N, C-alpha and C positions, 0 to 999 in steps of 0.2 A: 477544428477543423474534421473532417471523413478520416477515418483511418484505416489505410488500405492494407493488401496481404493480395501472398497466395491465388491463384485462381482470381480477381477482377481483372473487371474487364469496362476502361469507361475512360474517359474524355480524361479524369481527376488523375486519373494511371499516369495518360498520356503527359500532363503534368506537369509528374514526377518523372517521369526520365529524360524529360527535355533542363531538371531542376538537376538531377546527378551525372547528366552529360556538362551538362555548364561549371560542373566540377570535375569532370575528368572523368566520367564513366563511359566505356567503349558498348555503345545501347542503343540499340534502331524504338525510338520513341511511335510503338505501333500501339499504345490502350491497352493492353494486355500484361498483366505481371506473372512473368512466369519466373522459368529457374533463374536467368540473364538477371533481370528487374530484383528478385528475392536477394543474389550473390550483388547482387555492385547498391542495395541498398547499405546489404552487413557491413560492406570496402569502407561504406560513407560514414559509417553507424561509428564501425570501429577508429578511421582517420579520426572523425568528429569527435572520441573518447566518450561515445553514448555508447548507451547499451548495444547490442549486434546481436539481436533477436531477428533483422530479414519485415521484421515490422515498420513500415511507413505510418505510425502512427504522429498523434500531435508535436511529441518531440523533436522527433525526427526531423519534422517537415517545417518545426519553427527553424532549428539550426541550419537547413538547407536556405530561408527566407535571410542569414545575419543574424538573427534574435538570441538575445543572450540566453547561455545552459548552464550554466554554472553549480546554481544548482541541484540540477538535476541530477540522476543517475545514472553511473558509469560502470564500463565494462570493467575497469579496474577493481569498485567497488564488488563486484561482482565476485572476482574473482579473490581476493582479498577473504571474503564470507562465503568460501568454499572451503579456503586452504584452512579456515578457523575449526568450518564445523567439519572435516577432515573429510566430503562426499564433494564428488564431480560436478565441476561447473556447469553442464546442463544439468543437474538438479536445482542450484541454485541460482539459473535463468529456468525453472522452470514453474518453482515458485514464484518470484518474480513475474513472471508470467499468467498465472493463474491465482494468485491470491492475496495478490499487488493490484489496487484498483484503474494501476496503468500511471496513473498521477500524485503526485506527491502535495501537489498545491493547487489549487484553485488557478481562476487567469488573476485574478484579484490579490497575486498573490502571496493570498494568506492559505497556512499550512488547509489541507483537506481534514476533515471532521465529520462527527457526525453523529450530533448530544443524543443520550439513554435517560431520558426523563423518566424509567424505570430504576435506573444503576444514581443517579440523584436520589430517588426516595429510599437504596437500600444505605450509600451512602450517607445521606443528615442523619442516619438511625446508627452511626457509626460511635463508639465511645472514645475518645483520639486522648482524654485527659482525670485526669484522677478528680475533675470537677464536676467531668459529667455526667451527670443525670441517665440514666437509657431509659425513665418514663417519658422524664422530658422534649430529652429529643423526637421520642418518638409523636409523643403529643404536634409536637412540632412539627413536623413527616406530614401527621396526617391533616394540619391546620392546611400546610402551604398546599394537597393536593386540590382541599375544595376553593380555594384560592388563585391557582392559578396549578387548572391541570396539565398545563399544555408541558411543566414544566418540569412538573413533584406529582407523578403515580407510578400506583401499583406496578402497571399495566405497562408495555410497553408503543412508541407510534407518538403522536405529535411533528412529528418531520417533516422541517420545509424542505431541506437537499437542497444538493449546495453549497454556494456562499454563503445563504440567508440562515445554515445551519449557526456560524456565527453568532449572526441576530440570536438564539438561544438562548449560546450559550454565556451571550454578554450580560441578560438577563439575570442569569444561575445563578453566574457568575457576585449579581448583587444579591441572593440570596444568600452565598455561603463559594467562601472563592475556593477552598480546597473542595468541598466536595462535586464543584459544579466541574473544576477542571477533572476530577478523578473519573466524573460521570463521562467523557465525550472518548471515542476510538477518533487515533489518531496520526494521520502519513499516509502514503499509501496501502502499510501492510495494517491500515488498522486496528492500532494493539491501542491498548483500552486506556485511558489514563489515572486509573487503581493499581494497573499492572505497577505502578514506578519506583517500591520497594522491592519489591523481588527481585528485579531488575539493575538493582542494584543503582540507581539515580539517589542522587542527596536530600531531592524534595520533588512534588509533584511537579513544580513551577520550574525548577532545573530542566526535567522532563520537559516540555511544554518550551523550553526553548530550545530540546533541542532539536524537538521538531520542525520549530518554527525556522533550523538555518537550511540545513536540506535533504535531501528526498538521502544524499547517503549517513546522514544521521539517524532519520526512519531507515534504514535497512538495517544498523546498528541496532536499535532497539529492538526488530525482529531478529536477530540474529542473539541477542539477549536473551528471548520473548522462548528462542529453541532451546537455549542451549541450560537456560532451569529447570523445562523438565524432559527430563534423564529417557525418557518414555521413548519422549517424541524426539529426540535426539538421534536416539539409537533406530527408530523405526525408519528414519530418516538415511540416515546411511545404511542401510540395510536397503536402500529404497527399495518399503516398505507399503505404497501410495497407498491402497486403501487405509492400512493403518496411521499412515502419518496425514488423510483429510476427515476422519473419526477424530481425530484428540484436537485436530486443528481450527474444521467448519465444524462438531459435533457429529451428534446418530441422523442427522440427518442431512449428511453429507452424498449419502448416494444419491439423491430426488436431484440433484442438483449437477452428480457426477461430478465431482472435485477429486475422485480417483484415477480418475478416466482419463479428462481433464490433464491431469498431472504426469500422466502415465506418457501418456500422446508426443504431450511438451518435452519434457526428458527426452523422449525418442528421438524425437525432431535436432533440439539442440544439441544431441549427443552425436547422430550423422552429421552435422555441421563442423565437428573435431574442434572444438572452441578451444581458442590461443589463450593463455596467459599472455596478459598486457604488460 
């Protein structure tokens, strides 16, 4: 489903407005996504328990059609995250809008992932027990580069995209369960599996189970990621968006305007005076 937002004008917007009217909104179905439509979307999102961002994406439109949205992120989840991190609710809304992929699950119900073959190459070389021999681990990793370069490779790439990434992960798990699970980014916030220990999960399997459970659990991992990085957490509290973007997105953050997007999203959500659920 196409995501609709403020400024759009189309038949799809008119259909959205009619759905909102059927759910009690006082609105004209004129096909223009203006202030009134955005306000009606926000009101419906709050009523449905969804993230109230005023953007009619797949989640909001699924809820309007009566589909199950229990596993999806809710306004209350973002409020709790803001309280825990000690930042305005609008700041967490901005992070969710800019840093998440918008949906933590694929259409088939599996968690959103991206398998990183270069990370798999690195994780296969990690000494995990006293019985591990570094040279043997290195040799096996190098051998696998020749045998299955799409799964193990010093260079990034080989992506299929979407739910098909689970096929690559399944194949990698046959090579090494632990390394494979650690080599994928998980959920809407794309938290890498190898962070499991630093984020306080008992095992990578426990982390993966949580990522399969709900978007709220995926947000929990993201919150833990911020808490585990004192510099990132401090920058977020101070609303220093350039620093936040650099620490989370890397040195090339300016190329994709992550800092600008975060600041604009924060200002937009702050203007709406989001209330705690």
